[in-house]
C-alpha positions in Angstrom: 38.7 -1.1 19.5 39.4 -1.0 23.3 37.7 -2.8 26.0 34.6 -1.0 27.5 35.0 0.2 31.2 31.8 -0.9 32.9 30.2 0.3 36.1 30.2 -2.9 38.1 26.9 -1.7 40.3 25.1 -0.4 37.1 25.9 -3.5 35.3 25.0 -5.9 38.0 21.6 -4.1 38.5 20.9 -4.7 34.9 21.7 -8.6 35.5 19.6 -8.6 38.2 16.4 -7.7 35.8 17.0 -10.7 33.7 19.5 -13.0 34.5 21.6 -14.1 31.5 21.6 -17.8 31.6 21.2 -20.4 28.7 17.6 -20.4 27.2 15.8 -23.7 27.8 12.4 -23.3 26.8 10.1 -20.9 24.6 8.6 -18.9 27.4 12.0 -18.0 28.6 12.9 -17.1 24.7 9.9 -14.9 24.3 11.0 -13.0 27.7 14.2 -12.6 26.6 13.4 -11.6 23.3 11.1 -8.9 24.5 13.7 -7.6 26.8 16.1 -7.5 23.9 13.8 -5.6 21.7 13.2 -3.0 24.8 17.0 -2.3 24.4 17.4 -2.7 20.5 14.3 0.0 20.0 15.1 2.2 22.8 14.4 5.9 21.8 17.4 7.0 23.7 21.4 6.2 23.5 22.2 3.2 25.6 24.8 3.2 28.3 27.7 1.0 28.1 26.3 -1.3 30.5 23.1 -1.6 28.5 24.8 -2.1 25.5 27.2 -4.9 27.0 23.9 -6.7 28.6 21.9 -6.2 25.2 24.9 -8.0 23.6 24.8 -10.8 26.0 21.0 -11.3 25.7 21.4 -11.4 21.7 24.2 -14.2 22.0 21.5 -16.2 24.5 18.6 -15.6 21.9 20.7 -16.6 19.2 22.0 -19.9 20.6 18.5 -21.1 21.4 17.1 -20.0 18.1 19.9 -22.0 16.4 19.3 -25.0 18.6 15.5 -25.0 18.0 15.3 -24.1 14.2 14.4 -26.6 12.0 15.5 -26.4 8.4 13.7 -29.0 6.1 15.2 -31.8 4.1 14.3 -30.3 0.6 15.7 -30.1 -2.8 18.0 -27.0 -3.2 15.2 -24.4 -5.1 12.7 -25.4 -2.3 15.4 -24.3 0.3 15.8 -21.1 -1.5 11.9 -20.6 -1.2 12.1 -21.8 2.5 14.6 -19.0 3.3 12.7 -16.5 1.2 9.6 -17.2 3.1 11.2 -17.2 6.4 12.7 -13.8 5.6 9.6 -12.4 3.9 11.6 -11.6 0.6 10.5 -11.9 -2.8 12.0 -12.9 -6.1 13.4 -9.4 -7.0 15.2 -9.3 -3.5 17.6 -12.0 -5.0 18.3 -10.4 -8.2 21.5 -8.6 -6.5 22.7 -12.1 -5.3 21.9 -14.1 -8.5 22.2 -11.5 -11.4 19.0 -11.2 -13.4 15.3 -11.7 -12.5 15.1 -14.6 -15.2 17.8 -16.5 -13.4 15.9 -16.3 -10.1 12.7 -17.1 -11.4 14.0 -20.1 -13.1 16.1 -21.2 -10.0 13.2 -20.7 -7.6 10.8 -22.4 -9.8 13.1 -25.5 -10.1 13.7 -25.1 -13.9 17.5 -24.2 -13.4 19.9 -25.8 -10.9 22.1 -23.8 -8.4 25.6 -23.6 -9.5 28.5 -24.0 -6.9 29.0 -19.9 -7.1 25.3 -19.4 -6.7 25.0 -21.8 -3.9 27.9 -20.1 -2.2 26.1 -16.7 -2.7 23.0 -17.5 -1.5 24.8 -19.1 1.5 26.3 -15.8 2.6 23.3 -14.0 1.8 21.1 -16.3 4.1 23.8 -16.8 6.7 23.6 -20.4 6.4 25.7 -23.6 5.2 26.4 -23.7 1.6 25.8 -27.4 1.6 21.9 -26.6 1.9 21.9 -25.5 -1.8 24.1 -28.4 -3.3 
């Protein structure tokens, strides 16, 4: 994929609407998320400059979220339930990851431990460290 050629004037105008700086508080976070959503859900094709600006905002929002997202220290099956709750998932959503409804139910209810292979699959599915499930 080649380097995008941006119009400096058009990109500069976008940058001036919401300066892309490291987010340090919830108020700035909410404002940047709102701007990011405006771009993500635009009902038209974005310009190259808008796409580049959206990508910068996404990095800033993710950075703030990563620094302020607290994960509880819990047993592995409780971690699975925590991430399911955070993402609005049901046990059925984990069947493709873990194999069967019975396996998912036993795991989520703490009746069965999490194997190393399952921990790896869960970590990939939830985009977190495998250590949370071991």
